[in-house]
C-alpha positions in Angstrom: 2.5 -20.3 175.0 4.9 -18.4 177.3 4.4 -15.7 179.8 7.2 -13.5 181.1 7.2 -12.2 184.7 9.8 -9.5 185.3 11.4 -8.6 188.7 9.4 -6.7 191.3 10.2 -5.1 194.6 8.4 -4.7 198.0 7.9 -1.0 197.2 5.4 -1.9 194.5 3.0 -3.7 196.9 1.3 -0.8 198.8 0.0 1.0 195.8 -0.9 -2.1 193.7 -4.5 -2.9 192.9 -5.8 -6.5 193.3 -5.7 -7.0 189.6 -2.1 -5.8 189.4 -1.1 -8.2 192.2 -2.8 -11.1 190.3 -1.0 -10.2 187.1 2.4 -10.0 188.8 2.3 -12.9 191.2 -0.4 -15.4 190.1 -0.5 -17.7 187.0 -4.0 -19.1 186.5 -3.6 -20.7 183.0 -0.6 -22.9 183.4 -2.5 -26.1 182.9 -4.4 -26.2 179.6 -5.6 -29.6 178.1 -3.6 -30.6 175.1 -0.9 -28.0 175.6 2.4 -27.0 177.3 2.7 -23.6 178.8 5.6 -21.9 180.5 6.0 -19.0 182.8 9.5 -17.4 182.5 10.4 -15.4 185.6 13.3 -13.2 186.8 13.0 -14.7 190.3 16.3 -16.7 190.4 15.7 -17.3 186.7 13.1 -19.9 187.5 10.9 -21.2 184.6 7.6 -22.9 185.5 6.1 -25.5 183.1 2.5 -26.9 182.9 1.8 -29.8 180.6 -1.6 -31.6 180.2 -1.3 -34.3 177.5 -4.6 -35.7 176.2 -4.7 -37.8 173.0 -1.1 -37.3 172.1 2.3 -36.9 173.8 3.5 -33.3 174.4 7.2 -32.3 174.0 9.0 -29.9 176.3 10.6 -27.4 174.0 13.1 -24.6 174.6 11.6 -21.1 174.9 13.4 -18.2 173.3 14.0 -16.5 176.7 16.5 -19.1 177.9 18.6 -19.0 174.7 19.4 -22.7 174.3 18.7 -25.4 171.7 17.1 -27.8 174.2 15.2 -26.8 177.3 17.7 -28.6 179.7 21.0 -27.6 177.9 21.9 -25.6 181.0 19.0 -26.2 183.3 17.5 -28.8 185.6 13.9 -29.5 186.3 11.7 -31.1 189.0 8.4 -32.4 187.8 5.3 -33.4 189.9 2.2 -35.0 188.5 -0.8 -33.3 190.1 -3.4 -35.0 187.8 -4.3 -38.6 186.9 -1.8 -41.2 185.9 0.8 -40.5 183.2 4.4 -40.8 182.3 7.4 -38.6 181.4 9.7 -39.9 178.6 13.3 -38.6 179.0 15.9 -39.5 176.3 13.9 -42.6 175.4 13.4 -43.8 179.0 9.7 -43.9 180.2 9.0 -42.9 183.8 5.5 -43.8 184.9 4.1 -41.2 187.3 1.2 -41.7 189.6 -0.6 -38.7 191.2 1.9 -37.0 193.5 5.0 -38.6 192.1 8.1 -36.5 191.5 10.8 -36.8 188.8 14.1 -35.0 188.7 15.8 -34.4 185.3 19.3 -33.0 185.3 21.2 -30.7 183.0 21.9 -32.2 179.5 18.8 -34.3 179.1 17.7 -33.6 175.5 14.3 -35.0 174.7 11.5 -34.8 177.2 7.8 -35.6 176.5 4.7 -36.0 178.6 2.0 -38.7 178.3 -1.4 -39.4 179.9 -2.6 -42.9 180.6 -6.2 -41.9 179.8 -7.0 -38.9 177.5 -10.3 -38.5 179.3 -8.6 -38.2 182.7 -5.3 -36.6 181.8 -2.2 -36.2 183.9 -1.2 -32.6 184.8 2.6 -32.2 185.0 4.0 -29.2 186.9 7.7 -28.5 186.2 10.0 -26.2 188.2 13.2 -25.4 186.4 16.3 -23.5 187.4 19.8 -23.0 186.0 22.3 -25.8 186.7 26.1 -25.8 186.8 26.5 -29.6 186.6 24.6 -32.8 186.0 22.9 -35.0 188.5 21.3 -38.3 187.6 17.6 -38.7 186.8 15.6 -39.8 189.8 11.9 -40.8 190.3 10.3 -40.6 193.7 6.9 -42.4 194.2 4.2 -40.6 196.2 4.9 -40.7 199.9 8.5 -42.2 199.5 10.4 -39.0 200.1 11.4 -37.6 203.5 8.0 -37.3 205.3 7.5 -34.7 208.0 4.3 -34.4 210.0 3.6 -30.8 211.0 1.0 -28.7 212.7 -1.9 -29.4 215.0 -5.6 -30.0 214.5 -6.3 -27.4 217.2 -4.7 -24.7 215.0 -6.2 -26.1 211.8 -2.8 -26.7 210.2 -2.2 -30.5 210.5 -0.3 -31.4 207.3 2.0 -34.0 205.8 5.0 -32.6 204.1 6.8 -34.8 201.6 10.4 -33.6 200.7 11.5 -35.1 197.4 14.3 -33.0 195.9 16.5 -31.7 198.7 20.0 -31.8 200.2 19.3 -35.1 202.0 17.2 -36.7 199.2 17.3 -36.5 195.4 20.3 -34.4 194.5 20.2 -31.2 192.4 22.1 -28.0 191.8 19.4 -25.6 193.0 15.9 -27.1 192.9 14.3 -28.0 196.2 10.8 -29.5 195.8 8.1 -31.4 197.5 4.3 -31.8 198.2 2.3 -30.8 201.2 -1.2 -32.3 201.9 -3.5 -30.7 204.4 -5.4 -33.2 206.6 -9.3 -33.1 206.6 -10.4 -30.4 208.9 -7.2 -28.4 208.5 -6.9 -25.4 206.2 -3.8 -23.3 207.2 -0.5 -23.9 205.5 3.0 -22.6 206.5 1.8 -20.9 209.6 3.5 -19.2 211.4 4.7 -17.6 208.2 8.3 -17.0 207.1 10.5 -15.5 204.5 13.9 -16.6 203.2 16.0 -13.9 201.5 18.2 -16.5 199.9 15.5 -18.4 197.9 12.5 -17.9 195.7 9.6 -20.2 196.4 6.6 -21.0 194.1 3.4 -22.7 195.2 1.0 -24.7 193.0 -2.3 -25.4 194.7 -4.2 -28.6 193.7 -6.9 -30.9 195.1 -8.8 -27.7 195.5 -12.6 -28.3 195.1 -14.2 -26.4 192.2 -16.3 -24.3 194.6 -13.4 -23.7 197.0 -10.5 -21.2 197.1 -7.2 -20.7 199.0 -6.6 -17.3 200.4 -2.9 -17.0 199.9 -1.0 -14.3 201.9 1.9 -12.5 200.3 4.0 -9.4 200.7 6.4 -8.2 203.4 5.3 -9.2 206.9 4.5 -5.6 207.7 2.6 -5.0 204.4 0.6 -8.2 203.6 -1.8 -8.7 200.8 -3.8 -11.6 199.6 -4.6 -13.6 196.4 -7.6 -15.9 196.1 -6.4 -19.0 194.3 -8.3 -21.9 192.7 -7.2 -25.4 191.6 -4.0 -25.3 189.6 -3.1 -21.8 190.5 0.6 -21.0 190.6 1.8 -18.3 193.1 5.2 -16.7 192.4 6.8 -15.7 195.8 9.9 -13.5 195.7 12.4 -14.0 198.5 11.1 -10.9 200.4 7.5 -12.2 200.5 5.8 -14.4 203.0 3.9 -17.4 201.5 1.1 -18.8 203.6 -2.6 -19.3 203.2 -5.9 -20.7 204.4 -8.4 -22.6 202.3 -12.2 -23.0 202.5 -11.5 -26.7 202.3 -8.4 -28.9 202.8 -6.1 -29.1 199.7 -2.6 -29.9 198.6 0.2 -27.9 197.1 3.6 -28.3 195.4 6.3 -26.1 196.9 9.5 -25.6 195.0 12.5 -23.3 195.7 15.7 -22.2 194.0 18.4 -19.8 195.1 21.5 -19.5 197.1 21.3 -22.6 199.2 19.2 -25.8 199.7 18.8 -25.8 203.5 15.1 -26.4 204.0 15.1 -24.9 207.5 17.0 -21.7 206.4 14.1 -19.3 207.0 13.3 -16.2 208.9 10.1 -16.8 211.0 7.5 -14.2 211.5 5.2 -14.3 214.6 1.5 -14.0 213.6 1.1 -11.1 216.1 3.8 -9.1 214.2 2.2 -9.4 210.8 0.2 -6.5 209.4 
């Protein structure tokens, strides 16, 4: 099943209803047991993939919107497992993936499939794919083995561990920049102070969110903010003009992934909290 998300502009935010915001910027059904779902977007031509294999492997197949025989004919993809243990098989090579592991597959990989170690406790694979101009080698990063940055402070409720996996000083790619952030117990705020980066799209997938909890995700221009309440497995599409920040009713984790004009992680335009509206 494929959903298509067309381009939007900041001018559409002030008059939008909450339901319209959710339809445009939030994907709630990307992870469905026994299936592969895709969200095709016009934000830097990014395609998001959710795969939850149960009793049989699932194949990553091309979708009509990308006009190619194989999904990765002219694309690359970063994949993070946000569920239980599993594996990704790429052109016959099996890559076991624990919870939080990240796999990069470059342009030209032909056959990709997803497996769970236990059908009763399936893996949940999140893929973030962007167009690629060349091929970089397949690379697997185990949880916690990327570039680790400790950010925030318990006094401001935003103590968090940021794992950079695919980035300019880590796993090489054409466009994709990807990692996982984990909020420490007692901390609920992410990416605060907030920022935008006009040169890149960024998507968030929230996970480890308790069933009775939610993340209040802030979006929109800094002077015209709105919010989305997001549950476990929710994918937020953040255009380059939008902030992407939030606070949970519990601590949680999220996959952040970017594509666009450059791969400089710190290329951002900060926004002071007192200047937000």
